[in-house]
C-alpha positions in Angstrom: -18.4 34.6 22.8 -16.6 37.5 21.1 -13.7 35.2 20.2 -16.1 32.7 18.7 -17.8 35.3 16.6 -14.5 36.8 15.4 -13.0 33.3 14.6 -16.1 32.2 12.6 -16.5 35.5 10.8 -13.0 37.1 10.8 -13.2 38.3 7.2 -16.7 39.8 7.4 -16.4 41.9 10.6 -14.9 45.3 10.6 -15.8 46.1 14.2 -17.0 44.3 17.3 -18.3 46.5 20.1 -19.0 45.2 23.6 -21.2 47.5 25.7 -21.6 46.6 29.3 -24.9 47.0 31.0 -25.5 47.0 34.7 -29.2 46.0 34.5 -28.7 42.5 33.2 -29.4 43.2 29.5 -27.6 41.1 26.9 -28.3 42.1 23.3 -26.4 41.3 20.1 -26.9 43.4 17.0 -25.5 43.5 13.5 -25.9 47.1 12.5 -29.4 48.0 13.5 -30.7 44.5 13.3 -31.1 42.7 16.6 -30.0 39.0 16.5 -30.4 38.1 20.1 -31.9 39.5 23.3 -31.8 37.9 26.8 -35.0 39.8 27.6 -36.8 38.0 24.7 -35.4 34.5 25.4 -34.9 34.6 29.1 -31.4 33.2 28.7 -27.9 33.8 27.4 -27.0 32.3 24.0 -25.7 28.8 23.9 -22.2 27.9 22.6 -22.2 28.3 18.8 -25.6 30.1 18.7 -24.3 33.6 18.0 -22.0 32.4 15.2 -24.9 30.5 13.7 -27.2 33.5 14.0 -24.6 35.8 12.4 -24.3 33.4 9.5 -28.0 33.6 8.9 -28.0 37.5 9.1 
């Protein structure tokens, strides 16, 4: 997923941080804005979903 995001948005991203959680959380943020939460959706993002959400951010 990180590779997909970096490939799609390589000129716009200065930093990509992956923070592992042991409690099953999966959250994607741009700055302070949350784009995706497994807790809210009950699932992991689908292929291409994160790149699309980042394009809309």
